C-alpha positions, 0 to 999 in steps of 0.5 A, a space after each residue: 259689495 255684492 247684494 246677494 245673500 251668501 249661504 255657505 255650507 259649513 262643517 261641524 266638529 271632528 267625529 273623533 281624534 283619529 282623522 280619517 277622511 272618507 268624504 267631505 260629506 261624512 266629515 262635515 255635518 251640514 249647517 247653513 249660515 246666512 251672511 249679509 253684505 253689511 257683515 262681510 264689509 264689516 269683516 274687512 280689516 283696516 290696513 296693516 300699518 294702522 296700529 290697533 289697540 289691544 283687547 279691553 282697556 289695553 293701550 292704543 300705543 304699546 311701549 316701544 323697544 329700539 332693537 338693531 334697525 328695528 323699532 318693536 312694540 312689547 306687551 306685558 303678557 303673551 303666550 310666547 315671550 321673547 326668547 321663546 322657541 317657535 316651531 314654524 311650518 307653512 303649507 301652501 301653493 307656489 307662493 311658498 316656492 317662489 316668494 320669500 315671505 316665509 323667510 321674511 317671517 322667520 327673519 322678523 321673528 329672529 329679530 324680535 328675539 325668538 328662536 326658530 328650530 327647524 320642524 321635523 317633517 317626519 318623512 311624511 310629505 315631500 317638503 322643502 326648507 327653502 324656496 326653489 328660487 328667490 328674488 334679489 331682496 336687499 337682505 337676500 344673503 341673510 334670507 337665503 341662509 334660513 331654513 323653514 319647513 314648508 309644503 309648496 304645491 304650485 298651482 294647487 287649490 285648497 281641495 288638494 289638501 283635503 283628501 287622505 286617498 283617491 279611492 273615490 276618483 272615477 274613471 274620468 278623474 273626478 270625485 264628488 265634493 260638496 255637490 260638484 265633481 271635482 278633478 282628482 288632478 292637483 295642478 295649475 288648472 288641473 293640467 295633468 302635464 303639470 302634476 308633481 311628486 304628490 297626487 294629494 297632500 293628506 291632512 292626516 300627514 300635515 296634522 302629524 307634522 303639526 303635532 310638534 308645531 307652534 305656528 302653522 301658516 296656511 296659504 293653500 287657497 290662493 288659486 281657488 279663484 281660478 274656478 271662475 275662469 271660463 272653461 275651467 277643467 277642474 269641475 265637471 260642467 265648467 266654472 262657477 261663481 261667487 259664492 259657490 267657490 267660497 263654499 269650497 275654500 271655507 270647507 277645505 280650510 276647515 277640514 285641514 284646520 280641524 285635522 290639525 287641531 284634533 291632533 294638537 289644539 295648541 297649534 296657532 293657525 294663521 290663514 293668509 288672505 288672497 293677495 291683490 291682483 296685479 297689472 305689470 308690477 303694480 296693484 290692480 284690484 283687491 279681493 276684499 269681498 272674497 277675503 271678507 267672506 272667508 274670514 267671516 266663515 272662519 271666525 268660529 274656528 278656535 286658535 285660528 287667525 285670518 291675516 289681511 294684506 293691503 298693498 299700496 298703489 303706485 309702488 312696484 309690488 309684483 314680480 313680472 318674472 314669477 307670474 305676478 307673485 308679490 315681490 320682496 316688498 309684498 313679502 315683507 308686508 306679509 311677514 310684518 302683517 302676520 307678526 302684528 296680527 299675532 301680537 295684537 291677539 296676545 300670542 307674540 310678546 313683541 310686534 313691529 312698531 308701525 306709525 300712522 300715516 298722519 304722524 309721518 313727514 310727507 313722503 318723498 324718498 325713503 331717506 326722508 324717514 331717517 330718524 323716524 324708523 316707525 314711519 320707515 317700517 310703515 312703508 312697503 318700499 322702505 326698510 331700516 338699514 344701518 340706521 338709515 331708512 333706505 329703499 328696499 329692493 323689488 327683487 328683479 330689474 
């Protein structure tokens, strides 16, 4: 954990219900929050497979339901009882283009007894309802049949979803943002040759779609860490280091979240954490420090939930053919972690039963957990299929 104290410039409330962003400086009233390393460390959540008690005096282990090939937990009261319709929408980068986590989340909610009508994009943004390509997951046929609205912008960083126009871009292609000049080119490493159909994604448009949404998942900041790359072309003057890049991430997320909540304060916003780095198909290192800093600074945002993921070591979890994006197993872990975060928060009536490691047999193969589906569900590389705990495919050879 870094020893330096973090000073992050945070935003205040929206000036009006009509969201028009002239500049981040006009939108945000600057305040300074000092965060100690100890507080950052405490903000890191436990592994998602550890079952947590609910708030107050609620039980540590919830009553369980035996659904088809799924052991679920159920709480007595929640915002969305099973059987409810949940309108799901996601905005992010290439993880929504090349991964299956949104399909896995959609399928898991269906299996828990929810309905998921397709959200109307209202013709506001170039969007898609399926990824461009999918890995060969064990349940690929079912995942491929699902439609879920998303805005997927490969290579983009969080500030690509902040501005409503490009009026303040100068002749060199940069605009002022939080004390730096940031590139107006939204693409991987701000490369003009990689620009897609949209120069920006207007937060006002995201907010208008979210007017008729129940859960919005944001994965817009996965590429923000590339500002640390030497010679980074996205900022005049090159790269900068932690915590300066966290300021950009937090402020960009706040602008988008507050734009949405200005239009519909009832939207449940889920912010995904930065997933671990890989070497070949395997876990290399986590971004706990960055995730903890972002989570801590978003803690005051109403109706907003930050979801951490913890990948196992020595298990293939990444796609070599997709620039080391998480594979089917990682996506399953994403979906399960989002559901259980919202279950613990009292938003979903049902969650996924996950056994503690000490409750399960010593792991040899997935088949060893047959008869203990809660143990099978705790393993990223396993799934319950026709009553048998089986190996869940990576998604590529």
